[in-house]
TIFI-648212 format. One record per residue: chain; x, y, z of N, C-alpha, C in turn. Coordinates in steps of 0.1 Angstrom, whole numbers, plus 5000, padded with zeros to 4 digits. Each point is the difference from the previous one (the first is absolute). Layout:
<atoms>
<A <X Y Z> <X Y Z> <X Y Z>>,
...
</atoms>
This chain:
<atoms>
<A <4486 5916 2383> <4994 4999 5016> <4994 5007 5003>>,
<A <4988 4995 5008> <4990 5006 5005> <4999 5002 5014>>,
<A <4999 5012 5008> <4999 4999 5013> <4989 4993 5008>>,
<A <5000 4999 5013> <4985 4995 5006> <4989 5011 4996>>,
<A <5006 5011 5005> <4988 5010 4998> <4995 5003 4986>>,
<A <5007 4996 4991> <4997 5001 4985> <4992 4986 4996>>,
<A <5002 4990 5007> <4992 4989 4999> <4986 5002 5004>>,
<A <4999 5004 5011> <4986 5005 5007> <4994 5009 4991>>,
<A <5008 5010 4994> <4992 5012 4993> <4996 4994 4987>>,
<A <5008 4991 4993> <4995 4995 4988> <4989 4991 5001>>,
<A <4998 4994 5012> <4989 4989 5001> <4988 5008 5002>>,
<A <5002 5012 5008> <4985 5007 5001> <4997 5006 4988>>,
<A <5010 5005 4988> <4997 5006 4989> <4993 4987 4991>>,
<A <5006 4990 5000> <4992 4987 4992> <4986 4997 5004>>,
<A <5000 4999 5014> <4985 4996 5005> <4991 5016 4995>>,
<A <5004 5010 5003> <4990 5013 4997> <4998 5001 4985>>,
<A <5010 4999 4991> <4997 4998 4988> <4989 4987 4994>>,
<A <5003 4990 5006> <4989 4989 4997> <4986 5006 5003>>,
<A <4998 5002 5015> <4988 5006 5004> <4993 5010 4993>>,
<A <5007 5011 4993> <4995 5010 4993> <4996 4995 4987>>,
<A <5007 4991 4995> <4996 4994 4988> <4988 4992 5001>>,
<A <4998 4993 5009> <4987 4993 5003> <4987 5009 5001>>,
<A <5003 5009 5008> <4990 5011 5002> <4993 5006 4990>>,
<A <5011 5006 4988> <4999 5004 4989> <4989 4993 4991>>,
<A <5005 4985 4996> <4993 4990 4995> <4988 4999 5006>>,
<A <5000 4997 5013> <4985 4999 5008> <4991 5009 4995>>,
<A <5005 5013 4997> <4988 5010 4999> <4996 5002 4986>>,
<A <5004 4989 4993> <4995 5001 4983> <4987 4990 5000>>,
<A <4998 4996 4987> <4987 4992 4998> <5003 4986 4999>>,
<A <5010 4996 5005> <5004 4986 4999> <4992 4993 5008>>,
<A <4996 4985 4996> <4992 4992 5007> <5006 4986 5003>>,
<A <5000 4993 5008> <5003 4984 4999> <4998 4993 4988>>,
<A <4988 5005 4994> <4997 4991 4987> <5010 5003 4988>>,
<A <5007 5015 5001> <5008 5003 4992> <5016 4995 4999>>,
<A <5000 4993 5013> <5014 4991 5001> <5012 5010 5009>>,
<A <4992 5009 5010> <5008 5009 5008> <4999 4995 5013>>,
<A <5013 4998 5006> <4998 4992 5015> <5012 5006 5008>>,
<A <4995 5003 5015> <5010 5001 5008> <5004 4985 5004>>,
<A <5015 5002 5003> <5004 4983 5005> <5008 5001 5013>>,
<A <4997 4990 5005> <5009 5000 5014> <5006 4983 5000>>,
<A <5012 4998 5003> <5004 4987 4998> <5011 4996 5013>>,
<A <5001 4988 5000> <5010 4995 5010> <5008 4987 4993>>,
<A <5012 4998 5004> <5007 4989 4994> <5011 4996 5009>>,
<A <5005 4986 4996> <5012 4997 5007> <5005 4991 4991>>,
<A <5015 4999 5002> <5007 4991 4990> <5012 4997 5003>>,
<A <5010 4992 4993> <5013 4996 4997> <5009 5013 4996>>,
<A <5011 5000 5009> <5012 5010 4993> <5012 4996 5000>>,
<A <5003 4999 4990> <5013 4994 4995> <5010 5012 4996>>,
<A <5011 5001 5007> <5011 5010 5001> <5012 4996 4994>>,
<A <5006 5005 4987> <5010 4993 4998> <5011 5010 5008>>,
<A <5013 4994 4998> <5014 5004 5008> <5000 5016 4997>>,
<A <5003 5008 5015> <5002 5011 4998> <5013 5004 5003>>,
<A <5007 5008 4991> <5013 5005 5004> <5000 5012 5010>>,
<A <5009 4998 5010> <5001 5008 5011> <5012 5010 4998>>,
<A <5000 5010 4995> <5010 5009 4995> <5005 5005 5011>>,
<A <5013 4999 5004> <5010 5006 5010> <5015 5002 4996>>,
<A <5005 5006 5010> <5015 4999 4999> <5007 4994 5013>>,
<A <5005 4988 4997> <5004 4991 4992> <4984 4995 4997>>,
<A <4999 4992 4987> <4987 4995 4995> <4994 4988 5013>>,
<A <4989 5004 5000> <4996 4990 5012> <4992 4985 4994>>,
<A <5000 5000 4985> <4993 4990 4993> <4985 4998 4999>>,
<A <4995 4991 4996> <4988 4999 4996> <4990 4993 5013>>,
<A <4989 5005 5001> <4991 4993 5009> <4990 4990 4993>>,
<A <5002 4988 5005> <4989 4990 4994> <4989 4998 5007>>,
<A <4991 5004 4996> <4984 4998 5005> <4995 4987 5000>>,
<A <4993 4997 5011> <4988 4988 4998> <4988 5007 4995>>,
<A <4992 4990 4998> <4985 5002 4992> <4992 5007 5015>>,
<A <4994 5012 4994> <4993 5004 5012> <4985 5002 4993>>,
<A <4993 5011 5008> <4985 5000 4996> <4998 5016 4998>>,
<A <4987 5003 4994> <4997 5016 4999> <4984 5000 5005>>,
<A <4998 5011 5004> <4984 5004 5006> <4998 5012 4993>>,
<A <4989 5002 4992> <4995 5013 4993> <4987 5006 5005>>,
<A <4995 5012 4999> <4986 5004 5000> <5002 5011 4988>>,
<A <4988 5002 4994> <4999 5009 4990> <4987 5006 4997>>,
<A <5000 5013 4994> <4984 5007 5001> <5005 5007 4984>>,
<A <4989 5001 4993> <5001 5005 4987> <4988 5000 4994>>,
<A <5000 5001 4985> <4988 4998 4993> <5002 4997 4987>>,
<A <4991 4995 4993> <4998 4995 4986> <4992 5009 4992>>,
<A <5004 5004 4987> <4993 5007 4993> <4998 4993 4986>>,
<A <4986 5001 4998> <4996 4991 4987> <5004 4987 5001>>,
<A <5002 4994 5010> <5003 4985 5003> <5011 4997 4992>>,
<A <5010 5011 4996> <5014 4996 4992> <5011 5009 5008>>,
<A <5000 5009 5007> <5010 5007 5006> <4998 5000 5015>>,
<A <5011 4996 5005> <5002 4999 5013> <5010 5009 5008>>,
<A <4996 5006 5007> <5010 5010 5008> <5000 4994 5017>>,
<A <5010 4995 5007> <5000 4999 5014> <5011 5005 5006>>,
<A <4999 5003 5013> <5011 5003 5008> <5000 4990 5011>>,
<A <5011 4996 5002> <5000 4987 5011> <5013 5002 5009>>,
<A <4998 4991 5011> <5010 4999 5008> <5005 4987 5001>>,
<A <5013 4997 4999> <5005 4988 4999> <5010 4998 5008>>,
<A <5000 4988 5008> <5009 4996 5011> <5008 4987 4994>>,
<A <5014 4999 5001> <5007 4987 4999> <5010 4997 5009>>,
<A <5002 4988 5003> <5012 4994 5011> <5005 4989 4991>>,
<A <5013 5004 5001> <5011 4988 4995> <5011 4999 5014>>,
<A <5003 4987 5001> <5009 4997 5010> <5013 5000 4991>>,
<A <5011 5004 5006> <5012 5000 4993> <5010 4989 5006>>,
<A <5002 4989 4993> <5008 4986 5002> <5013 5002 5003>>,
<A <5007 5008 4989> <5014 5001 5004> <5005 5012 4992>>,
<A <5013 5005 5003> <5007 5011 4991> <5012 4991 4991>>,
<A <4999 5003 4987> <5009 4994 4993> <5012 5009 4993>>,
<A <5011 4998 5004> <5010 5006 4997> <5013 4993 4995>>,
<A <5000 4992 4989> <5010 4992 4995> <5013 5001 5005>>,
<A <5008 4992 5006> <4994 4986 5002> <4992 4995 5013>>,
<A <4996 5013 5006> <4995 4997 5014> <4984 5002 5000>>,
<A <4994 4992 5008> <4986 4998 5000> <4996 5002 5017>>,
<A <4995 5011 5001> <4997 5001 5017> <4986 4998 5002>>,
<A <4995 4988 5005> <4987 4996 5004> <4995 5008 5012>>,
<A <4986 5006 4996> <4995 5011 5010> <4988 4990 5007>>,
<A <4997 5003 5009> <4989 4995 5009> <4987 5010 5003>>,
<A <5006 5013 5003> <4986 5009 5004> <5002 5012 4992>>,
<A <5001 4998 4986> <5002 5013 4989> <4986 4998 4992>>,
<A <4994 5012 4997> <4991 5000 4990> <4997 5013 4993>>,
<A <4993 5003 4990> <4997 5011 4992> <4983 5002 5001>>,
<A <4995 5010 5006> <4986 5005 4999> <4999 5010 4990>>,
<A <4990 5001 4992> <4998 5011 4992> <4982 5008 5002>>,
<A <4999 5012 4999> <4990 5004 5003> <4998 5009 4985>>,
<A <4989 4998 4993> <4999 5007 4987> <4986 5004 4997>>,
<A <5001 5016 4995> <4986 5004 4998> <5003 5005 4985>>,
<A <4991 4992 4990> <4999 4998 4989> <4989 5006 4991>>,
<A <5002 5007 4988> <4988 5006 4993> <5000 4989 4987>>,
<A <4991 4994 4997> <5002 4991 4990> <4988 5002 4990>>,
<A <5003 5000 4986> <4990 5001 4989> <4999 4988 4992>>,
<A <4989 4993 4999> <4999 4986 4990> <4991 5003 4992>>,
<A <5002 4990 4989> <4988 5000 4990> <4992 4987 5002>>,
<A <4991 4998 4997> <4991 4986 5001> <4993 4997 4987>>,
<A <5000 4989 4997> <4996 4992 4989> <4990 4987 5003>>,
<A <4987 5001 4996> <4993 4988 5003> <5007 4989 4994>>,
<A <4999 4988 5003> <5004 4989 4993> <4989 4998 4991>>,
<A <5003 4995 4987> <4991 4999 4989> <4991 4985 5000>>,
<A <4990 5002 4997> <4990 4986 5002> <5007 4987 4992>>,
<A <5008 5002 4989> <5005 4990 4993> <4988 4991 4995>>,
<A <4991 5003 4995> <4987 4992 4997> <4991 4993 5010>>,
<A <5006 5002 5011> <4991 4993 5010> <4991 5010 5007>>,
<A <4989 4998 4999> <4990 5008 5007> <5000 5002 5013>>,
<A <5005 4990 5008> <5003 4999 5014> <5008 5010 5004>>,
<A <5011 5004 4993> <5008 5010 5005> <4997 5012 4996>>,
<A <4989 5005 4990> <4996 5014 4998> <4996 5006 5013>>,
<A <5007 5014 5001> <4993 5010 5012> <5002 4994 5011>>,
<A <5008 4990 5004> <5005 4994 5012> <5007 5009 5010>>,
<A <5007 5009 4995> <5008 5009 5008> <5014 4994 5002>>,
<A <5006 4993 4991> <5013 4995 5001> <5011 5011 4994>>,
<A <5009 5006 5005> <5007 5011 4997> <5014 4996 5002>>,
<A <5009 5002 4989> <5014 5003 5001> <5003 5014 5001>>,
<A <5011 5004 5008> <5004 5016 5001> <5015 4999 5000>>,
<A <5007 5011 4996> <5013 5004 5003> <5002 5014 5000>>,
<A <5009 5001 5005> <5006 5016 5004> <5013 5003 5006>>,
<A <4997 5010 5008> <5015 5004 5008> <4995 5010 5009>>,
<A <5013 5007 5007> <4995 5009 5011> <5017 5007 5005>>,
<A <4998 5009 5007> <5009 5007 5007> <4997 5004 5013>>,
<A <5011 5002 5010> <4997 5002 5015> <5012 5002 5007>>,
<A <4998 4999 5015> <5010 5002 5007> <5002 4989 5010>>,
<A <5012 4996 5005> <5002 4988 5004> <5009 5002 5013>>,
<A <4997 4993 5013> <5009 4999 5009> <5004 4988 5003>>,
<A <5015 4998 5000> <5006 4987 5002> <5006 5003 5016>>,
<A <4998 4988 5004> <5004 4998 5016> <5011 4989 5000>>,
<A <5010 4998 5000> <5011 4991 4999> <5004 4999 5017>>,
<A <5002 4984 5003> <5004 4995 5011> <5010 4991 4998>>,
<A <5014 5002 4997> <5009 4995 4997> <5015 4998 5013>>,
<A <4997 4989 5005> <5009 4998 5016> <5014 5003 4997>>,
<A <5006 4998 4989> <5015 5002 4998> <5003 5014 4995>>,
<A <4989 5008 4999> <5003 5014 4995> <4989 5010 5007>>,
<A <4990 5001 4998> <4991 5010 5008> <4986 4998 4999>>,
<A <4993 5007 5008> <4986 5002 4997> <4995 5013 4996>>,
<A <4994 5003 4988> <4997 5011 4998> <4990 5001 4988>>,
<A <4995 5011 4998> <4988 5001 4989> <5002 5016 4995>>,
<A <4995 4998 4987> <5000 5014 4991> <4988 4996 4987>>,
<A <4995 5011 4996> <4990 5000 4990> <5006 5006 4990>>,
<A <4995 4993 4986> <5001 5006 4986> <4990 4997 4990>>,
<A <5002 5003 4989> <4990 4999 4990> <4999 4987 4995>>,
<A <4988 4995 4994> <4998 4989 4995> <4992 4996 4988>>,
<A <5001 4989 4992> <4989 4997 4991> <4998 4987 4997>>,
<A <4989 4997 4992> <4994 4985 4999> <4994 5000 4988>>,
<A <5001 4985 4996> <4991 4999 4988> <4992 4987 5006>>,
<A <4987 4996 4992> <4993 4989 5007> <4992 4993 4988>>,
<A <4995 4990 4999> <4991 4992 4994> <4991 4991 5009>>,
<A <4987 5000 4996> <4991 4994 5010> <4987 4994 4994>>,
<A <4993 4991 5004> <4988 4992 5000> <4988 5003 5008>>,
<A <4991 5003 4996> <4988 5003 5010> <4986 4996 4997>>,
<A <4994 4995 5009> <4986 4997 4997> <4991 5011 5005>>,
<A <4994 5010 4994> <4995 5015 5005> <4986 4998 5002>>,
<A <4994 5002 5012> <4987 4999 5006> <4996 5013 5004>>,
<A <4997 5010 4993> <4998 5013 5006> <4985 5001 5003>>,
<A <4996 5009 5008> <4987 5004 5005> <4998 5014 4999>>,
<A <4989 5006 5000> <4999 5013 5001> <4999 5007 5012>>,
<A <5003 4990 5012> <5004 5007 5014> <5014 4991 5003>>,
<A <5008 5009 5005> <5015 4993 5004> <5000 4991 5011>>,
<A <4991 4999 5010> <4999 4993 5011> <4993 4988 4998>>,
<A <4992 5000 4989> <4990 4990 4996> <5008 4990 4990>>,
<A <5012 5005 4996> <5007 4992 4987> <5003 4987 5005>>,
<A <4999 4990 4992> <5006 4988 5002> <5016 5002 4998>>,
<A <5009 4990 5007> <5013 5003 4999> <5004 4993 4987>>,
<A <5009 5009 4991> <5006 4996 4988> <5014 4995 5001>>,
<A <5002 4987 4999> <5014 4994 5000> <5009 5003 4993>>,
<A <5012 5005 5001> <5010 5002 4992> <5011 4993 5001>>,
<A <5010 4996 4991> <5013 4995 4999> <5009 5010 4995>>,
<A <5012 5005 5003> <5007 5008 4994> <5019 4998 5001>>,
<A <5005 5003 4990> <5015 5000 5002> <5005 5016 5000>>,
<A <5007 5004 5008> <5007 5013 4997> <5017 4999 5003>>,
<A <5005 5010 4993> <5014 5000 5003> <5001 5016 5005>>,
<A <5008 5000 5014> <5001 5012 5005> <5016 5004 5001>>,
<A <5004 5011 4998> <5011 5007 5002> <5001 5011 5006>>,
<A <5007 4998 5011> <5002 5013 5010> <5014 5005 4998>>,
<A <5004 5014 4998> <5012 5004 4997> <5007 5002 5010>>,
<A <5013 5002 4998> <5011 5000 5012> <4996 5008 5014>>,
<A <5001 4993 5011> <4999 5007 5012> <5014 4998 5007>>,
<A <5001 5010 5011> <5015 5002 5006> <4995 4993 5014>>,
<A <5007 4992 5004> <4999 4995 5016> <5011 5001 5008>>,
<A <5008 5009 4999> <5013 5003 5007> <5010 4993 4997>>,
<A <5001 4987 5003> <5010 4991 5000> <5000 4994 4983>>,
<A <4989 5003 4994> <5002 4996 4985> <4989 5006 4993>>,
<A <5000 4997 4989> <4989 5005 4989> <4995 4989 4996>>,
<A <4986 4999 4993> <4996 4991 4996> <4987 5002 4990>>,
<A <4994 4995 4991> <4991 4999 4995> <4988 4987 5001>>,
<A <4988 5001 4995> <4993 4988 5002> <4992 4995 4988>>,
<A <5000 4987 4996> <4992 4996 4990> <4991 4987 5006>>,
<A <4990 5000 4996> <4989 4991 5006> <4991 4993 4989>>,
<A <4999 4986 4999> <4989 4994 4990> <4988 4995 5011>>,
<A <4988 5007 4999> <4989 4997 5007> <4990 4992 4994>>,
<A <4996 4990 5004> <4986 4993 4993> <4992 4999 5012>>,
<A <4989 5008 4998> <4988 5004 5009> <4988 4991 4999>>,
<A <4991 4998 5007> <4985 4996 5001> <4993 5010 5009>>,
<A <4990 5004 4994> <4991 5008 5010> <4984 5002 4995>>,
<A <4994 5011 5005> <4986 5002 4997> <5000 5017 4998>>,
<A <4991 5003 4989> <4998 5013 4999> <4983 5002 5002>>,
<A <4994 5012 5004> <4986 5004 5001> <5000 5008 4991>>,
<A <4988 5003 4993> <4996 5009 4988> <4986 5005 5004>>,
<A <4999 5012 5003> <4987 5007 4999> <4999 5012 4991>>,
<A <4987 5002 4995> <5000 5010 4990> <4999 5014 5007>>,
<A <5004 5009 4990> <5000 5016 5008> <4992 5008 4989>>,
<A <4998 5011 5004> <4994 5009 4990> <4983 5004 5001>>,
<A <4996 5006 4994> <4986 5002 5001> <4993 5001 4985>>,
</atoms>
């Protein structure tokens, strides 16, 4: 379990490390033509949350979630058009429909779980092969996959139990498809649309009346902007 102070401390460290890394690479000889880019991205999507066990004494049961939504913003870089490192802020919202403690099902009207996540993610990118069709050659279609770690803040409102928040460590894996439209200049770049799936696991947090972890399946659509860096 990570305290609120540690959450902010880890967030600052992750951002600082990424900025230092970009500055180090930016001082080299890389050019946009060599496949090195700074990236900025935004996305939104569907957040599917499996049931979460609320651990307490006596047992509280499982929280049953409705489908929710996610919003994210990211900053990163691509090296040699193959390796991407991003730091991202991810927000998710899921309403809690009921608490299930067999044989009892308690319907809830004003309960939800919100998460704030700061993640550092590394991915490997592969250009889609032309498959013998010259139209597809060097058109910038990529698949990518990878994973990441970070810190997450869960904010529960459960009308039958409590309203509380706590932070803890988290990890994720993801896979996506993207049409990459890079530019020598970040703010002149065309948007690069992408579609991705990710699984996010947040380790257990302590909410006073209960303890719980969180699992999320996220299907996201968004855009990145790629600009060259280096001299």
